[in-house]
PDB file of N, CA, C and O in Angstrom:
ATOM      1  N   UNK A   1     -12.084 -14.255   2.140  1.00  0.00           N
ATOM      2  CA  UNK A   1     -11.856 -15.063   0.964  1.00  0.00           C
ATOM      3  C   UNK A   1     -10.537 -15.810   1.164  1.00  0.00           C
ATOM      4  O   UNK A   1      -9.558 -15.227   1.630  1.00  0.00           O
ATOM      5  N   UNK A   2     -10.509 -17.059   0.824  1.00  0.00           N
ATOM      6  CA  UNK A   2      -9.302 -17.864   0.981  1.00  0.00           C
ATOM      7  C   UNK A   2      -8.241 -17.444  -0.039  1.00  0.00           C
ATOM      8  O   UNK A   2      -8.562 -17.019  -1.149  1.00  0.00           O
ATOM      9  N   UNK A   3      -6.991 -17.571   0.352  1.00  0.00           N
ATOM     10  CA  UNK A   3      -5.873 -17.150  -0.488  1.00  0.00           C
ATOM     11  C   UNK A   3      -5.924 -17.789  -1.865  1.00  0.00           C
ATOM     12  O   UNK A   3      -5.700 -17.109  -2.866  1.00  0.00           O
ATOM     13  N   UNK A   4      -6.211 -19.071  -1.935  1.00  0.00           N
ATOM     14  CA  UNK A   4      -6.244 -19.761  -3.231  1.00  0.00           C
ATOM     15  C   UNK A   4      -7.330 -19.185  -4.140  1.00  0.00           C
ATOM     16  O   UNK A   4      -7.123 -19.057  -5.347  1.00  0.00           O
ATOM     17  N   UNK A   5      -8.470 -18.840  -3.576  1.00  0.00           N
ATOM     18  CA  UNK A   5      -9.554 -18.258  -4.369  1.00  0.00           C
ATOM     19  C   UNK A   5      -9.147 -16.879  -4.885  1.00  0.00           C
ATOM     20  O   UNK A   5      -9.417 -16.533  -6.035  1.00  0.00           O
ATOM     21  N   UNK A   6      -8.498 -16.100  -4.026  1.00  0.00           N
ATOM     22  CA  UNK A   6      -8.041 -14.767  -4.430  1.00  0.00           C
ATOM     23  C   UNK A   6      -7.036 -14.888  -5.576  1.00  0.00           C
ATOM     24  O   UNK A   6      -7.141 -14.177  -6.576  1.00  0.00           O
ATOM     25  N   UNK A   7      -6.069 -15.784  -5.431  1.00  0.00           N
ATOM     26  CA  UNK A   7      -5.072 -15.978  -6.484  1.00  0.00           C
ATOM     27  C   UNK A   7      -5.725 -16.391  -7.803  1.00  0.00           C
ATOM     28  O   UNK A   7      -5.379 -15.870  -8.864  1.00  0.00           O
ATOM     29  N   UNK A   8      -6.659 -17.319  -7.731  1.00  0.00           N
ATOM     30  CA  UNK A   8      -7.342 -17.786  -8.942  1.00  0.00           C
ATOM     31  C   UNK A   8      -8.121 -16.646  -9.596  1.00  0.00           C
ATOM     32  O   UNK A   8      -8.113 -16.504 -10.819  1.00  0.00           O
ATOM     33  N   UNK A   9      -8.782 -15.848  -8.788  1.00  0.00           N
ATOM     34  CA  UNK A   9      -9.549 -14.711  -9.312  1.00  0.00           C
ATOM     35  C   UNK A   9      -8.622 -13.705  -9.977  1.00  0.00           C
ATOM     36  O   UNK A   9      -8.943 -13.172 -11.040  1.00  0.00           O
ATOM     37  N   UNK A  10      -7.483 -13.442  -9.363  1.00  0.00           N
ATOM     38  CA  UNK A  10      -6.509 -12.517  -9.951  1.00  0.00           C
ATOM     39  C   UNK A  10      -6.021 -13.059 -11.295  1.00  0.00           C
ATOM     40  O   UNK A  10      -5.935 -12.309 -12.267  1.00  0.00           O
ATOM     41  N   UNK A  11      -5.703 -14.345 -11.358  1.00  0.00           N
ATOM     42  CA  UNK A  11      -5.254 -14.950 -12.615  1.00  0.00           C
ATOM     43  C   UNK A  11      -6.319 -14.785 -13.702  1.00  0.00           C
ATOM     44  O   UNK A  11      -6.001 -14.436 -14.838  1.00  0.00           O
ATOM     45  N   UNK A  12      -7.557 -15.032 -13.357  1.00  0.00           N
ATOM     46  CA  UNK A  12      -8.644 -14.928 -14.333  1.00  0.00           C
ATOM     47  C   UNK A  12      -8.808 -13.487 -14.825  1.00  0.00           C
ATOM     48  O   UNK A  12      -9.017 -13.250 -16.014  1.00  0.00           O
ATOM     49  N   UNK A  13      -8.711 -12.542 -13.909  1.00  0.00           N
ATOM     50  CA  UNK A  13      -8.844 -11.141 -14.303  1.00  0.00           C
ATOM     51  C   UNK A  13      -7.671 -10.690 -15.168  1.00  0.00           C
ATOM     52  O   UNK A  13      -7.869  -9.992 -16.163  1.00  0.00           O
ATOM     53  N   UNK A  14      -6.465 -11.078 -14.802  1.00  0.00           N
ATOM     54  CA  UNK A  14      -5.283 -10.694 -15.575  1.00  0.00           C
ATOM     55  C   UNK A  14      -5.379 -11.257 -16.991  1.00  0.00           C
ATOM     56  O   UNK A  14      -4.983 -10.592 -17.948  1.00  0.00           O
ATOM     57  N   UNK A  15      -5.892 -12.452 -17.130  1.00  0.00           N
ATOM     58  CA  UNK A  15      -6.045 -13.055 -18.451  1.00  0.00           C
ATOM     59  C   UNK A  15      -6.974 -12.249 -19.352  1.00  0.00           C
ATOM     60  O   UNK A  15      -6.893 -12.361 -20.575  1.00  0.00           O
ATOM     61  N   UNK A  16      -7.842 -11.451 -18.775  1.00  0.00           N
ATOM     62  CA  UNK A  16      -8.801 -10.657 -19.555  1.00  0.00           C
ATOM     63  C   UNK A  16      -8.262  -9.279 -19.940  1.00  0.00           C
ATOM     64  O   UNK A  16      -8.830  -8.615 -20.807  1.00  0.00           O
ATOM     65  N   UNK A  17      -7.179  -8.846 -19.310  1.00  0.00           N
ATOM     66  CA  UNK A  17      -6.634  -7.511 -19.555  1.00  0.00           C
ATOM     67  C   UNK A  17      -5.735  -7.536 -20.779  1.00  0.00           C
ATOM     68  O   UNK A  17      -4.852  -8.387 -20.893  1.00  0.00           O
ATOM     69  N   UNK A  18      -5.962  -6.599 -21.695  1.00  0.00           N
ATOM     70  CA  UNK A  18      -5.157  -6.499 -22.913  1.00  0.00           C
ATOM     71  C   UNK A  18      -4.273  -5.253 -22.907  1.00  0.00           C
ATOM     72  O   UNK A  18      -3.447  -5.085 -23.804  1.00  0.00           O
ATOM     73  N   UNK A  19      -4.426  -4.390 -21.930  1.00  0.00           N
ATOM     74  CA  UNK A  19      -3.659  -3.142 -21.846  1.00  0.00           C
ATOM     75  C   UNK A  19      -2.244  -3.455 -21.347  1.00  0.00           C
ATOM     76  O   UNK A  19      -2.043  -3.731 -20.164  1.00  0.00           O
ATOM     77  N   UNK A  20      -1.269  -3.410 -22.257  1.00  0.00           N
ATOM     78  CA  UNK A  20       0.105  -3.767 -21.920  1.00  0.00           C
ATOM     79  C   UNK A  20       0.693  -2.836 -20.858  1.00  0.00           C
ATOM     80  O   UNK A  20       1.426  -3.284 -19.977  1.00  0.00           O
ATOM     81  N   UNK A  21       0.376  -1.561 -20.941  1.00  0.00           N
ATOM     82  CA  UNK A  21       0.903  -0.608 -19.953  1.00  0.00           C
ATOM     83  C   UNK A  21       0.400  -0.956 -18.551  1.00  0.00           C
ATOM     84  O   UNK A  21       1.177  -0.946 -17.596  1.00  0.00           O
ATOM     85  N   UNK A  22      -0.872  -1.259 -18.424  1.00  0.00           N
ATOM     86  CA  UNK A  22      -1.444  -1.633 -17.134  1.00  0.00           C
ATOM     87  C   UNK A  22      -0.830  -2.936 -16.628  1.00  0.00           C
ATOM     88  O   UNK A  22      -0.480  -3.044 -15.453  1.00  0.00           O
ATOM     89  N   UNK A  23      -0.699  -3.914 -17.505  1.00  0.00           N
ATOM     90  CA  UNK A  23      -0.095  -5.185 -17.109  1.00  0.00           C
ATOM     91  C   UNK A  23       1.352  -5.000 -16.654  1.00  0.00           C
ATOM     92  O   UNK A  23       1.789  -5.636 -15.694  1.00  0.00           O
ATOM     93  N   UNK A  24       2.090  -4.135 -17.337  1.00  0.00           N
ATOM     94  CA  UNK A  24       3.473  -3.859 -16.961  1.00  0.00           C
ATOM     95  C   UNK A  24       3.544  -3.212 -15.585  1.00  0.00           C
ATOM     96  O   UNK A  24       4.433  -3.532 -14.795  1.00  0.00           O
ATOM     97  N   UNK A  25       2.617  -2.307 -15.290  1.00  0.00           N
ATOM     98  CA  UNK A  25       2.580  -1.682 -13.961  1.00  0.00           C
ATOM     99  C   UNK A  25       2.287  -2.720 -12.877  1.00  0.00           C
ATOM    100  O   UNK A  25       2.924  -2.720 -11.824  1.00  0.00           O
ATOM    101  N   UNK A  26       1.332  -3.593 -13.134  1.00  0.00           N
ATOM    102  CA  UNK A  26       1.036  -4.658 -12.164  1.00  0.00           C
ATOM    103  C   UNK A  26       2.241  -5.566 -11.957  1.00  0.00           C
ATOM    104  O   UNK A  26       2.540  -5.969 -10.833  1.00  0.00           O
ATOM    105  N   UNK A  27       2.927  -5.883 -13.047  1.00  0.00           N
ATOM    106  CA  UNK A  27       4.113  -6.723 -12.955  1.00  0.00           C
ATOM    107  C   UNK A  27       5.176  -6.078 -12.066  1.00  0.00           C
ATOM    108  O   UNK A  27       5.756  -6.739 -11.205  1.00  0.00           O
ATOM    109  N   UNK A  28       5.426  -4.793 -12.279  1.00  0.00           N
ATOM    110  CA  UNK A  28       6.416  -4.086 -11.464  1.00  0.00           C
ATOM    111  C   UNK A  28       6.006  -4.063  -9.995  1.00  0.00           C
ATOM    112  O   UNK A  28       6.839  -4.251  -9.109  1.00  0.00           O
ATOM    113  N   UNK A  29       4.734  -3.834  -9.746  1.00  0.00           N
ATOM    114  CA  UNK A  29       4.233  -3.813  -8.373  1.00  0.00           C
ATOM    115  C   UNK A  29       4.428  -5.166  -7.698  1.00  0.00           C
ATOM    116  O   UNK A  29       4.898  -5.237  -6.563  1.00  0.00           O
ATOM    117  N   UNK A  30       4.068  -6.232  -8.395  1.00  0.00           N
ATOM    118  CA  UNK A  30       4.217  -7.572  -7.829  1.00  0.00           C
ATOM    119  C   UNK A  30       5.683  -7.943  -7.632  1.00  0.00           C
ATOM    120  O   UNK A  30       6.038  -8.551  -6.623  1.00  0.00           O
ATOM    121  N   UNK A  31       6.531  -7.585  -8.584  1.00  0.00           N
ATOM    122  CA  UNK A  31       7.960  -7.868  -8.439  1.00  0.00           C
ATOM    123  C   UNK A  31       8.549  -7.114  -7.257  1.00  0.00           C
ATOM    124  O   UNK A  31       9.369  -7.655  -6.514  1.00  0.00           O
ATOM    125  N   UNK A  32       8.134  -5.870  -7.084  1.00  0.00           N
ATOM    126  CA  UNK A  32       8.608  -5.076  -5.945  1.00  0.00           C
ATOM    127  C   UNK A  32       8.188  -5.716  -4.634  1.00  0.00           C
ATOM    128  O   UNK A  32       8.962  -5.742  -3.677  1.00  0.00           O
ATOM    129  N   UNK A  33       6.973  -6.229  -4.583  1.00  0.00           N
ATOM    130  CA  UNK A  33       6.469  -6.859  -3.360  1.00  0.00           C
ATOM    131  C   UNK A  33       7.236  -8.136  -3.050  1.00  0.00           C
ATOM    132  O   UNK A  33       7.530  -8.415  -1.888  1.00  0.00           O
ATOM    133  N   UNK A  34       7.562  -8.909  -4.072  1.00  0.00           N
ATOM    134  CA  UNK A  34       8.313 -10.155  -3.884  1.00  0.00           C
ATOM    135  C   UNK A  34       9.729  -9.860  -3.376  1.00  0.00           C
ATOM    136  O   UNK A  34      10.250 -10.585  -2.528  1.00  0.00           O
ATOM    137  N   UNK A  35      10.340  -8.812  -3.888  1.00  0.00           N
ATOM    138  CA  UNK A  35      11.715  -8.481  -3.527  1.00  0.00           C
ATOM    139  C   UNK A  35      11.828  -7.760  -2.186  1.00  0.00           C
ATOM    140  O   UNK A  35      12.921  -7.652  -1.630  1.00  0.00           O
ATOM    141  N   UNK A  36      10.707  -7.267  -1.667  1.00  0.00           N
ATOM    142  CA  UNK A  36      10.731  -6.477  -0.442  1.00  0.00           C
ATOM    143  C   UNK A  36      11.117  -7.351   0.746  1.00  0.00           C
ATOM    144  O   UNK A  36      10.495  -8.386   0.986  1.00  0.00           O
ATOM    145  N   UNK A  37      12.153  -6.934   1.497  1.00  0.00           N
ATOM    146  CA  UNK A  37      12.499  -7.700   2.701  1.00  0.00           C
ATOM    147  C   UNK A  37      11.358  -7.663   3.717  1.00  0.00           C
ATOM    148  O   UNK A  37      10.626  -6.676   3.791  1.00  0.00           O
ATOM    149  N   UNK A  38      11.208  -8.697   4.474  1.00  0.00           N
ATOM    150  CA  UNK A  38      10.129  -8.763   5.458  1.00  0.00           C
ATOM    151  C   UNK A  38      10.201  -7.599   6.428  1.00  0.00           C
ATOM    152  O   UNK A  38       9.165  -7.112   6.881  1.00  0.00           O
ATOM    153  N   UNK A  39      11.401  -7.143   6.756  1.00  0.00           N
ATOM    154  CA  UNK A  39      11.545  -6.050   7.708  1.00  0.00           C
ATOM    155  C   UNK A  39      10.939  -4.749   7.210  1.00  0.00           C
ATOM    156  O   UNK A  39      10.669  -3.855   8.011  1.00  0.00           O
ATOM    157  N   UNK A  40      10.717  -4.616   5.884  1.00  0.00           N
ATOM    158  CA  UNK A  40      10.091  -3.414   5.348  1.00  0.00           C
ATOM    159  C   UNK A  40       8.594  -3.368   5.626  1.00  0.00           C
ATOM    160  O   UNK A  40       7.966  -2.327   5.434  1.00  0.00           O
ATOM    161  N   UNK A  41       8.023  -4.460   6.068  1.00  0.00           N
ATOM    162  CA  UNK A  41       6.583  -4.535   6.302  1.00  0.00           C
ATOM    163  C   UNK A  41       6.241  -4.139   7.733  1.00  0.00           C
ATOM    164  O   UNK A  41       5.477  -4.835   8.402  1.00  0.00           O
ATOM    165  N   UNK A  42       6.792  -3.039   8.203  1.00  0.00           N
ATOM    166  CA  UNK A  42       6.604  -2.658   9.607  1.00  0.00           C
ATOM    167  C   UNK A  42       5.550  -1.575   9.795  1.00  0.00           C
ATOM    168  O   UNK A  42       5.385  -1.068  10.905  1.00  0.00           O
ATOM    169  N   UNK A  43       4.839  -1.212   8.742  1.00  0.00           N
ATOM    170  CA  UNK A  43       3.862  -0.128   8.885  1.00  0.00           C
ATOM    171  C   UNK A  43       2.834  -0.447   9.957  1.00  0.00           C
ATOM    172  O   UNK A  43       2.440   0.438  10.717  1.00  0.00           O
ATOM    173  N   UNK A  44       2.394  -1.695  10.030  1.00  0.00           N
ATOM    174  CA  UNK A  44       1.371  -2.061  10.997  1.00  0.00           C
ATOM    175  C   UNK A  44       1.956  -2.670  12.270  1.00  0.00           C
ATOM    176  O   UNK A  44       1.217  -3.175  13.115  1.00  0.00           O
ATOM    177  N   UNK A  45       3.266  -2.623  12.406  1.00  0.00           N
ATOM    178  CA  UNK A  45       3.891  -3.157  13.611  1.00  0.00           C
ATOM    179  C   UNK A  45       3.484  -2.309  14.808  1.00  0.00           C
ATOM    180  O   UNK A  45       3.355  -1.091  14.689  1.00  0.00           O
ATOM    181  N   UNK A  46       3.284  -2.935  15.945  1.00  0.00           N
ATOM    182  CA  UNK A  46       2.784  -2.192  17.102  1.00  0.00           C
ATOM    183  C   UNK A  46       3.628  -2.368  18.357  1.00  0.00           C
ATOM    184  O   UNK A  46       3.155  -2.093  19.460  1.00  0.00           O
ATOM    185  N   UNK A  47       4.868  -2.821  18.207  1.00  0.00           N
ATOM    186  CA  UNK A  47       5.712  -2.873  19.396  1.00  0.00           C
ATOM    187  C   UNK A  47       6.028  -1.439  19.800  1.00  0.00           C
ATOM    188  O   UNK A  47       5.931  -0.521  18.986  1.00  0.00           O
ATOM    189  N   UNK A  48       6.404  -1.255  21.050  1.00  0.00           N
ATOM    190  CA  UNK A  48       6.732   0.090  21.532  1.00  0.00           C
ATOM    191  C   UNK A  48       7.834   0.723  20.685  1.00  0.00           C
ATOM    192  O   UNK A  48       7.763   1.902  20.338  1.00  0.00           O
ATOM    193  N   UNK A  49       8.845  -0.066  20.358  1.00  0.00           N
ATOM    194  CA  UNK A  49       9.959   0.454  19.563  1.00  0.00           C
ATOM    195  C   UNK A  49       9.490   0.897  18.177  1.00  0.00           C
ATOM    196  O   UNK A  49       9.913   1.940  17.676  1.00  0.00           O
ATOM    197  N   UNK A  50       8.614   0.097  17.561  1.00  0.00           N
ATOM    198  CA  UNK A  50       8.104   0.442  16.232  1.00  0.00           C
ATOM    199  C   UNK A  50       7.280   1.725  16.274  1.00  0.00           C
ATOM    200  O   UNK A  50       7.408   2.579  15.397  1.00  0.00           O
ATOM    201  N   UNK A  51       6.443   1.856  17.284  1.00  0.00           N
ATOM    202  CA  UNK A  51       5.604   3.053  17.392  1.00  0.00           C
ATOM    203  C   UNK A  51       6.450   4.296  17.650  1.00  0.00           C
ATOM    204  O   UNK A  51       6.172   5.363  17.102  1.00  0.00           O
ATOM    205  N   UNK A  52       7.483   4.161  18.481  1.00  0.00           N
ATOM    206  CA  UNK A  52       8.380   5.293  18.745  1.00  0.00           C
ATOM    207  C   UNK A  52       9.126   5.675  17.471  1.00  0.00           C
ATOM    208  O   UNK A  52       9.281   6.860  17.175  1.00  0.00           O
ATOM    209  N   UNK A  53       9.592   4.676  16.713  1.00  0.00           N
ATOM    210  CA  UNK A  53      10.300   4.946  15.460  1.00  0.00           C
ATOM    211  C   UNK A  53       9.391   5.668  14.470  1.00  0.00           C
ATOM    212  O   UNK A  53       9.827   6.597  13.791  1.00  0.00           O
ATOM    213  N   UNK A  54       8.142   5.248  14.385  1.00  0.00           N
ATOM    214  CA  UNK A  54       7.197   5.917  13.483  1.00  0.00           C
ATOM    215  C   UNK A  54       6.920   7.339  13.936  1.00  0.00           C
ATOM    216  O   UNK A  54       6.793   8.243  13.111  1.00  0.00           O
ATOM    217  N   UNK A  55       6.826   7.541  15.246  1.00  0.00           N
ATOM    218  CA  UNK A  55       6.597   8.893  15.769  1.00  0.00           C
ATOM    219  C   UNK A  55       7.781   9.798  15.433  1.00  0.00           C
ATOM    220  O   UNK A  55       7.590  10.939  15.011  1.00  0.00           O
ATOM    221  N   UNK A  56       9.001   9.294  15.619  1.00  0.00           N
ATOM    222  CA  UNK A  56      10.191  10.078  15.276  1.00  0.00           C
ATOM    223  C   UNK A  56      10.215  10.405  13.781  1.00  0.00           C
ATOM    224  O   UNK A  56      10.537  11.528  13.394  1.00  0.00           O
ATOM    225  N   UNK A  57       9.874   9.426  12.947  1.00  0.00           N
ATOM    226  CA  UNK A  57       9.843   9.655  11.502  1.00  0.00           C
ATOM    227  C   UNK A  57       8.809  10.726  11.153  1.00  0.00           C
ATOM    228  O   UNK A  57       9.046  11.562  10.281  1.00  0.00           O
ATOM    229  N   UNK A  58       7.677  10.699  11.828  1.00  0.00           N
ATOM    230  CA  UNK A  58       6.642  11.708  11.589  1.00  0.00           C
ATOM    231  C   UNK A  58       7.127  13.092  11.994  1.00  0.00           C
ATOM    232  O   UNK A  58       6.912  14.069  11.276  1.00  0.00           O
ATOM    233  N   UNK A  59       7.778  13.170  13.142  1.00  0.00           N
ATOM    234  CA  UNK A  59       8.298  14.466  13.605  1.00  0.00           C
ATOM    235  C   UNK A  59       9.359  14.995  12.643  1.00  0.00           C
ATOM    236  O   UNK A  59       9.398  16.194  12.368  1.00  0.00           O
ATOM    237  N   UNK A  60      10.207  14.127  12.135  1.00  0.00           N
ATOM    238  CA  UNK A  60      11.218  14.547  11.155  1.00  0.00           C
ATOM    239  C   UNK A  60      10.562  15.075   9.889  1.00  0.00           C
ATOM    240  O   UNK A  60      11.020  16.066   9.320  1.00  0.00           O
ATOM    241  N   UNK A  61       9.499  14.427   9.446  1.00  0.00           N
ATOM    242  CA  UNK A  61       8.779  14.894   8.262  1.00  0.00           C
ATOM    243  C   UNK A  61       8.190  16.277   8.494  1.00  0.00           C
ATOM    244  O   UNK A  61       8.244  17.138   7.617  1.00  0.00           O
ATOM    245  N   UNK A  62       7.631  16.485   9.674  1.00  0.00           N
ATOM    246  CA  UNK A  62       7.043  17.784  10.005  1.00  0.00           C
ATOM    247  C   UNK A  62       8.117  18.863  10.019  1.00  0.00           C
ATOM    248  O   UNK A  62       7.912  19.956   9.492  1.00  0.00           O
ATOM    249  N   UNK A  63       9.264  18.556  10.624  1.00  0.00           N
ATOM    250  CA  UNK A  63      10.360  19.523  10.677  1.00  0.00           C
ATOM    251  C   UNK A  63      10.846  19.902   9.284  1.00  0.00           C
ATOM    252  O   UNK A  63      11.254  21.041   9.057  1.00  0.00           O
ATOM    253  N   UNK A  64      10.804  18.946   8.343  1.00  0.00           N
ATOM    254  CA  UNK A  64      11.234  19.211   6.964  1.00  0.00           C
ATOM    255  C   UNK A  64      10.142  19.905   6.149  1.00  0.00           C
ATOM    256  O   UNK A  64      10.378  20.333   5.020  1.00  0.00           O
ATOM    257  N   UNK A  65       8.962  20.011   6.724  1.00  0.00           N
ATOM    258  CA  UNK A  65       7.859  20.624   5.986  1.00  0.00           C
ATOM    259  C   UNK A  65       7.108  19.658   5.102  1.00  0.00           C
ATOM    260  O   UNK A  65       6.300  20.076   4.274  1.00  0.00           O
ATOM    261  N   UNK A  66       7.361  18.371   5.263  1.00  0.00           N
ATOM    262  CA  UNK A  66       6.657  17.352   4.470  1.00  0.00           C
ATOM    263  C   UNK A  66       5.315  17.047   5.130  1.00  0.00           C
ATOM    264  O   UNK A  66       5.149  16.021   5.788  1.00  0.00           O
ATOM    265  N   UNK A  67       4.375  17.947   4.941  1.00  0.00           N
ATOM    266  CA  UNK A  67       3.049  17.782   5.542  1.00  0.00           C
ATOM    267  C   UNK A  67       1.991  17.888   4.462  1.00  0.00           C
ATOM    268  O   UNK A  67       2.266  18.299   3.335  1.00  0.00           O
ATOM    269  N   UNK A  68       0.770  17.506   4.832  1.00  0.00           N
ATOM    270  CA  UNK A  68      -0.355  17.594   3.902  1.00  0.00           C
ATOM    271  C   UNK A  68      -1.475  18.395   4.532  1.00  0.00           C
ATOM    272  O   UNK A  68      -1.660  18.396   5.749  1.00  0.00           O
ATOM    273  N   UNK A  69      -2.206  19.065   3.686  1.00  0.00           N
ATOM    274  CA  UNK A  69      -3.393  19.793   4.108  1.00  0.00           C
ATOM    275  C   UNK A  69      -4.414  18.786   4.640  1.00  0.00           C
ATOM    276  O   UNK A  69      -4.632  17.744   4.021  1.00  0.00           O
ATOM    277  N   UNK A  70      -5.040  19.087   5.780  1.00  0.00           N
ATOM    278  CA  UNK A  70      -5.978  18.144   6.409  1.00  0.00           C
ATOM    279  C   UNK A  70      -7.160  17.830   5.496  1.00  0.00           C
ATOM    280  O   UNK A  70      -7.664  16.707   5.507  1.00  0.00           O
ATOM    281  N   UNK A  71      -7.604  18.793   4.716  1.00  0.00           N
ATOM    282  CA  UNK A  71      -8.725  18.543   3.805  1.00  0.00           C
ATOM    283  C   UNK A  71      -8.327  17.537   2.724  1.00  0.00           C
ATOM    284  O   UNK A  71      -9.112  16.656   2.372  1.00  0.00           O
ATOM    285  N   UNK A  72      -7.106  17.670   2.199  1.00  0.00           N
ATOM    286  CA  UNK A  72      -6.619  16.716   1.195  1.00  0.00           C
ATOM    287  C   UNK A  72      -6.471  15.329   1.806  1.00  0.00           C
ATOM    288  O   UNK A  72      -6.807  14.323   1.180  1.00  0.00           O
ATOM    289  N   UNK A  73      -5.963  15.285   3.040  1.00  0.00           N
ATOM    290  CA  UNK A  73      -5.800  14.012   3.721  1.00  0.00           C
ATOM    291  C   UNK A  73      -7.149  13.323   3.907  1.00  0.00           C
ATOM    292  O   UNK A  73      -7.294  12.138   3.605  1.00  0.00           O
ATOM    293  N   UNK A  74      -8.136  14.071   4.406  1.00  0.00           N
ATOM    294  CA  UNK A  74      -9.468  13.492   4.617  1.00  0.00           C
ATOM    295  C   UNK A  74     -10.069  13.016   3.299  1.00  0.00           C
ATOM    296  O   UNK A  74     -10.713  11.968   3.249  1.00  0.00           O
ATOM    297  N   UNK A  75      -9.859  13.786   2.232  1.00  0.00           N
ATOM    298  CA  UNK A  75     -10.368  13.392   0.918  1.00  0.00           C
ATOM    299  C   UNK A  75      -9.729  12.081   0.472  1.00  0.00           C
ATOM    300  O   UNK A  75     -10.421  11.196  -0.031  1.00  0.00           O
ATOM    301  N   UNK A  76      -8.416  11.949   0.653  1.00  0.00           N
ATOM    302  CA  UNK A  76      -7.721  10.710   0.289  1.00  0.00           C
ATOM    303  C   UNK A  76      -8.225   9.530   1.110  1.00  0.00           C
ATOM    304  O   UNK A  76      -8.403   8.436   0.574  1.00  0.00           O
ATOM    305  N   UNK A  77      -8.456   9.737   2.400  1.00  0.00           N
ATOM    306  CA  UNK A  77      -8.954   8.661   3.262  1.00  0.00           C
ATOM    307  C   UNK A  77     -10.358   8.249   2.821  1.00  0.00           C
ATOM    308  O   UNK A  77     -10.661   7.059   2.738  1.00  0.00           O
ATOM    309  N   UNK A  78     -11.205   9.223   2.541  1.00  0.00           N
ATOM    310  CA  UNK A  78     -12.562   8.909   2.085  1.00  0.00           C
ATOM    311  C   UNK A  78     -12.540   8.134   0.769  1.00  0.00           C
ATOM    312  O   UNK A  78     -13.309   7.190   0.588  1.00  0.00           O
ATOM    313  N   UNK A  79     -11.660   8.532  -0.143  1.00  0.00           N
ATOM    314  CA  UNK A  79     -11.526   7.823  -1.415  1.00  0.00           C
ATOM    315  C   UNK A  79     -11.052   6.398  -1.182  1.00  0.00           C
ATOM    316  O   UNK A  79     -11.564   5.457  -1.789  1.00  0.00           O
ATOM    317  N   UNK A  80     -10.066   6.244  -0.293  1.00  0.00           N
ATOM    318  CA  UNK A  80      -9.562   4.909   0.019  1.00  0.00           C
ATOM    319  C   UNK A  80     -10.668   4.036   0.601  1.00  0.00           C
ATOM    320  O   UNK A  80     -10.814   2.875   0.222  1.00  0.00           O
ATOM    321  N   UNK A  81     -11.445   4.599   1.525  1.00  0.00           N
ATOM    322  CA  UNK A  81     -12.539   3.829   2.141  1.00  0.00           C
ATOM    323  C   UNK A  81     -13.550   3.399   1.082  1.00  0.00           C
ATOM    324  O   UNK A  81     -14.034   2.267   1.096  1.00  0.00           O
ATOM    325  N   UNK A  82     -13.863   4.308   0.169  1.00  0.00           N
ATOM    326  CA  UNK A  82     -14.873   4.016  -0.847  1.00  0.00           C
ATOM    327  C   UNK A  82     -14.379   2.945  -1.833  1.00  0.00           C
ATOM    328  O   UNK A  82     -15.165   2.128  -2.312  1.00  0.00           O
ATOM    329  N   UNK A  83     -13.070   2.956  -2.130  1.00  0.00           N
ATOM    330  CA  UNK A  83     -12.524   2.070  -3.154  1.00  0.00           C
ATOM    331  C   UNK A  83     -12.104   0.698  -2.624  1.00  0.00           C
ATOM    332  O   UNK A  83     -11.910  -0.231  -3.408  1.00  0.00           O
ATOM    333  N   UNK A  84     -11.965   0.563  -1.327  1.00  0.00           N
ATOM    334  CA  UNK A  84     -11.571  -0.751  -0.819  1.00  0.00           C
ATOM    335  C   UNK A  84     -12.770  -1.682  -0.887  1.00  0.00           C
ATOM    336  O   UNK A  84     -13.863  -1.342  -0.435  1.00  0.00           O
ATOM    337  N   UNK A  85     -12.557  -2.835  -1.443  1.00  0.00           N
ATOM    338  CA  UNK A  85     -13.653  -3.772  -1.666  1.00  0.00           C
ATOM    339  C   UNK A  85     -13.535  -4.960  -0.710  1.00  0.00           C
ATOM    340  O   UNK A  85     -12.520  -5.655  -0.688  1.00  0.00           O
ATOM    341  N   UNK A  86     -14.547  -5.172   0.048  1.00  0.00           N
ATOM    342  CA  UNK A  86     -14.594  -6.340   0.934  1.00  0.00           C
ATOM    343  C   UNK A  86     -16.029  -6.526   1.353  1.00  0.00           C
ATOM    344  O   UNK A  86     -16.337  -7.450   2.107  1.00  0.00           O
TER     345      UNK A  86
END
């Protein structure tokens, strides 16, 4: 879908929402995305340095005990797959 069509569709949907709490959450999310420095968007970066940095961050999380149960992880991934629309 072209960017302009996506933007127009989002505008049309937002115009239909009357839930102020939901709209406020969307506003905060969008504002956070606008303010985010480009360098923060490195999750999908694939340079050797980026991959090594992510591996080190993962190892640090494991050492601190910040881990998840594999069943919970798989459940979250399955939910994400089911909910992504394309």
